C-alpha positions as CSV (number, residue, x, y, z in Angstrom):
1,M,0.0,0.0,0.0
2,N,3.0,2.3,0.5
3,L,1.7,4.1,3.5
4,G,5.0,5.8,4.4
5,L,5.8,3.5,7.3
6,K,9.1,2.0,6.2
7,G,11.6,1.9,9.0
8,K,9.1,2.6,11.8
9,N,9.0,0.4,14.9
10,A,5.7,-1.1,16.2
11,I,4.4,-3.1,19.1
12,I,1.3,-5.3,18.6
13,T,0.0,-7.1,21.7
14,G,-1.8,-10.4,21.4
15,A,-0.5,-10.8,17.8
16,S,0.1,-14.5,17.3
17,K,-3.2,-15.1,15.4
18,G,-6.3,-13.5,14.1
19,I,-6.6,-9.7,13.8
20,G,-3.3,-9.1,15.7
21,R,-1.4,-11.4,13.4
22,S,-2.8,-9.7,10.3
23,I,-1.9,-6.2,11.6
24,A,1.6,-7.3,12.3
25,L,2.0,-9.0,8.9
26,I,0.6,-6.0,7.0
27,L,2.8,-3.6,8.9
28,A,5.8,-5.8,8.2
29,E,4.9,-5.7,4.5
30,E,5.1,-1.9,4.7
31,G,8.6,-2.2,6.1
32,V,7.8,-1.8,9.8
33,N,9.9,-3.5,12.4
34,V,7.5,-5.3,14.6
35,A,7.4,-6.6,18.2
36,I,4.7,-9.1,19.1
37,C,3.6,-11.0,22.2
38,A,1.1,-13.7,23.1
39,R,0.6,-16.3,25.8
40,G,1.0,-19.3,23.5
41,E,4.6,-20.1,22.5
42,E,3.8,-22.3,19.4
43,A,1.5,-19.8,17.6
44,L,3.9,-16.9,18.6
45,R,6.9,-18.6,17.0
46,T,5.0,-19.5,13.8
47,T,4.0,-15.8,13.4
48,E,7.5,-14.7,14.2
49,K,8.8,-16.8,11.4
50,E,6.2,-15.4,9.0
51,L,7.2,-11.9,10.0
52,L,10.9,-12.5,9.5
53,E,10.2,-13.6,6.0
54,K,9.1,-10.0,5.3
55,G,12.7,-8.8,5.8
56,V,12.1,-6.6,8.8
57,K,13.4,-6.7,12.4
58,V,11.2,-8.8,14.6
59,F,11.0,-9.3,18.4
60,A,8.7,-11.9,19.9
61,Q,8.2,-12.8,23.5
62,T,5.6,-14.9,25.4
63,C,3.7,-12.6,27.7
64,D,0.5,-12.7,29.8
65,I,-0.6,-9.1,29.5
66,G,-2.7,-9.5,32.7
67,D,0.6,-9.9,34.6
68,T,2.1,-6.4,35.0
69,K,5.7,-7.7,35.5
70,Q,5.5,-9.8,32.3
71,L,4.0,-6.9,30.4
72,E,6.7,-4.4,31.6
73,S,9.4,-7.0,30.8
74,F,8.2,-7.4,27.3
75,L,7.9,-3.6,26.7
76,D,11.3,-2.9,28.2
77,N,12.9,-5.6,26.0
78,V,11.3,-4.1,22.9
79,K,12.6,-0.7,23.8
80,S,16.1,-2.1,24.3
81,Q,15.9,-3.9,20.9
82,F,14.3,-1.2,18.8
83,G,15.5,2.0,20.5
84,T,12.3,4.0,19.7
85,I,8.6,3.1,19.5
86,D,6.5,4.7,16.8
87,I,3.4,2.6,16.9
88,L,1.5,0.8,19.7
89,V,-1.5,-1.5,18.8
90,N,-3.4,-2.6,21.8
91,N,-5.0,-5.7,20.4
92,V,-4.9,-8.1,23.3
93,S,-8.2,-9.6,24.7
94,A,-9.0,-12.2,27.2
95,L,-12.1,-12.9,25.0
96,S,-14.0,-13.8,28.2
97,L,-17.5,-14.4,27.0
98,G,-19.4,-15.2,30.2
99,D,-21.0,-13.0,32.9
100,D,-19.5,-14.4,36.1
101,Y,-17.2,-12.3,38.2
102,N,-14.1,-14.1,36.9
103,D,-15.2,-13.0,33.3
104,W,-15.4,-9.4,34.5
105,E,-12.1,-9.6,36.2
106,A,-10.4,-11.1,33.1
107,S,-12.0,-8.6,30.8
108,I,-11.0,-5.6,32.9
109,N,-7.5,-6.9,33.8
110,V,-6.5,-7.9,30.3
111,D,-8.6,-6.0,27.7
112,L,-8.8,-2.7,29.6
113,L,-6.0,-2.5,32.2
114,G,-3.5,-4.4,30.1
115,S,-4.0,-1.9,27.3
116,V,-3.9,1.1,29.7
117,K,-0.7,-0.1,31.3
118,A,1.0,-0.7,27.9
119,T,-0.1,2.7,26.7
120,R,1.1,4.5,29.8
121,K,4.4,2.8,29.5
122,V,5.0,3.7,25.9
123,I,3.7,7.3,25.9
124,P,6.9,8.8,27.5
125,W,9.0,7.1,24.8
126,M,6.8,8.6,22.1
127,I,7.0,12.0,23.7
128,D,10.8,11.8,23.8
129,S,10.7,10.8,20.1
130,G,8.4,13.7,19.2
131,S,5.6,11.7,17.7
132,G,3.7,8.4,17.8
133,S,0.5,6.6,17.0
134,I,-1.6,4.5,19.4
135,L,-4.4,2.2,18.2
136,F,-6.9,0.3,20.4
137,I,-8.8,-2.7,19.0
138,S,-12.3,-2.4,20.5
139,S,-15.4,-4.2,19.1
140,V,-18.9,-3.4,17.8
141,S,-19.9,-4.9,21.1
142,G,-18.6,-1.8,22.7
143,L,-20.7,0.5,20.5
144,E,-24.2,-0.9,21.2
145,S,-26.1,-2.7,23.9
146,G,-23.7,-5.7,23.8
147,S,-23.5,-9.2,25.0
148,P,-21.6,-10.7,26.7
149,A,-21.7,-7.8,29.2
150,A,-18.2,-8.0,30.6
151,Y,-16.5,-8.1,27.2
152,A,-18.7,-5.3,25.8
153,A,-18.1,-3.1,28.8
154,S,-14.4,-3.4,28.6
155,K,-14.4,-2.7,24.9
156,A,-16.6,0.4,25.5
157,A,-14.2,1.6,28.1
158,L,-11.3,1.4,25.6
159,I,-13.2,3.7,23.2
160,S,-13.8,6.3,26.0
161,Y,-10.2,6.1,27.2
162,S,-8.8,6.5,23.7
163,K,-10.8,9.6,23.1
164,T,-9.7,11.2,26.4
165,I,-6.0,10.6,25.8
166,A,-6.3,11.6,22.2
167,V,-7.1,15.1,23.3
168,Q,-4.4,15.1,25.9
169,L,-1.7,13.9,23.6
170,A,-2.5,15.8,20.4
171,P,-0.2,18.7,21.3
172,K,2.6,16.1,21.7
173,N,2.1,15.0,18.1
174,I,0.8,11.6,19.3
175,R,-2.4,10.3,17.6
176,V,-4.8,7.9,19.4
177,N,-7.5,6.1,17.6
178,T,-9.7,3.0,18.0
179,I,-11.2,0.6,15.5
180,A,-14.3,-1.5,16.3
181,P,-14.3,-4.7,14.3
182,G,-17.5,-6.7,13.7
183,S,-17.6,-10.5,13.7
184,V,-14.4,-11.7,12.1
185,E,-13.9,-15.3,11.0
186,F,-10.5,-17.1,10.9
187,P,-9.1,-20.6,11.6
188,G,-9.1,-21.3,15.4
189,G,-11.2,-18.2,16.1
190,L,-14.6,-18.0,17.8
191,W,-16.7,-17.8,14.6
192,K,-14.9,-20.6,12.8
193,M,-15.5,-22.9,15.8
194,A,-19.1,-21.7,16.1
195,K,-19.7,-22.5,12.4
196,K,-18.6,-26.0,13.0
197,H,-20.0,-26.7,16.5
198,D,-23.0,-24.3,17.0
199,R,-24.4,-23.5,13.6
200,L,-27.5,-21.9,15.0
201,F,-25.5,-19.4,16.9
202,Y,-23.3,-18.7,13.9
203,D,-26.2,-18.2,11.6
204,K,-27.9,-15.9,14.1
205,M,-24.9,-13.6,14.2
206,L,-24.5,-13.8,10.5
207,G,-28.0,-12.5,10.2
208,T,-27.0,-9.3,12.0
209,I,-24.5,-8.3,9.2
210,P,-26.1,-6.4,6.3
211,S,-23.2,-7.3,4.1
212,G,-24.1,-11.0,4.5
213,R,-20.8,-12.4,5.6
214,M,-18.2,-12.4,8.4
215,G,-15.1,-10.2,8.0
216,T,-11.5,-11.4,7.6
217,P,-8.5,-10.4,9.7
218,D,-6.9,-9.0,6.6
219,E,-9.7,-6.5,6.1
220,I,-9.2,-5.3,9.7
221,G,-5.4,-5.3,9.4
222,K,-5.4,-3.0,6.3
223,V,-7.5,-0.4,7.9
224,A,-5.4,-0.5,11.1
225,A,-2.2,0.0,9.1
226,F,-3.7,3.0,7.4
227,I,-4.9,4.6,10.6
228,V,-1.4,4.3,12.3
229,S,0.3,5.6,9.2
230,P,1.3,9.1,8.1
231,C,-1.6,8.9,5.5
232,A,-4.0,9.4,8.5
233,S,-1.9,12.2,10.0
234,W,-4.9,14.4,11.0
235,V,-7.0,11.5,12.3
236,T,-7.1,11.3,16.1
237,G,-9.8,10.6,18.7
238,T,-11.7,8.5,16.2
239,C,-13.5,5.2,16.6
240,L,-13.9,3.6,13.2
241,S,-16.3,0.6,12.8
242,I,-15.1,-2.1,10.4
243,D,-18.1,-4.4,10.4
244,G,-20.0,-4.6,7.1
245,G,-22.8,-2.5,8.7
246,Q,-23.2,-4.9,11.6
247,H,-23.6,-2.4,14.5
248,K,-26.1,-0.4,12.4
249,S,-28.4,-3.3,12.7
250,N,-28.6,-2.8,16.5
251,L,-26.5,-5.8,17.4
């Protein structure tokens, strides 16, 4: 796409598969050096190998974002390896889909606080560099009356937080935005499994999408790459839906 990103350094959390993996791969194709983390070693190393094939510098470390010490270790190691951080993509999610207290704790600790902690850690580095771009991966569930409640509430909180710090950081030449993907289908993901094991649930969700199909990680990744790039240099404080019209149907 030639987005003017070559030579930039990016961190993408939770990037071993799905949307995070696609964002990392597309940024690498644009010449961005990428740092990724995930809890699962096997998928992380597979994605690391794919990224290295793009000819960029890659750093990958297993990390539970819900563990503050692990998160800070990962971020400090990236800073040591890359020197500067130009882009932070807060993609990580516990994907906790119940409504018990442990679901709320996981959603708040990982989706919300994990992203807040990563952001607060990286902001001073971006200020020192004179610029930066931060992107939060929310969900259409955070835009409407969503279910499951814990997941939706944490994703809504990310949208609010990103708008607040976008205003605070604009004078520092740091842009902050959010994207809200709709239902995205990929191997090993929720909707691919639902398609196989719970077709009624899958078809019900499919019926909420005016475009008539699930999205793909690549479709999300390309928009994410544009938003963090210089091509979107006057875009900040925005939450962009990427959902085939799904949230318009009052999901």
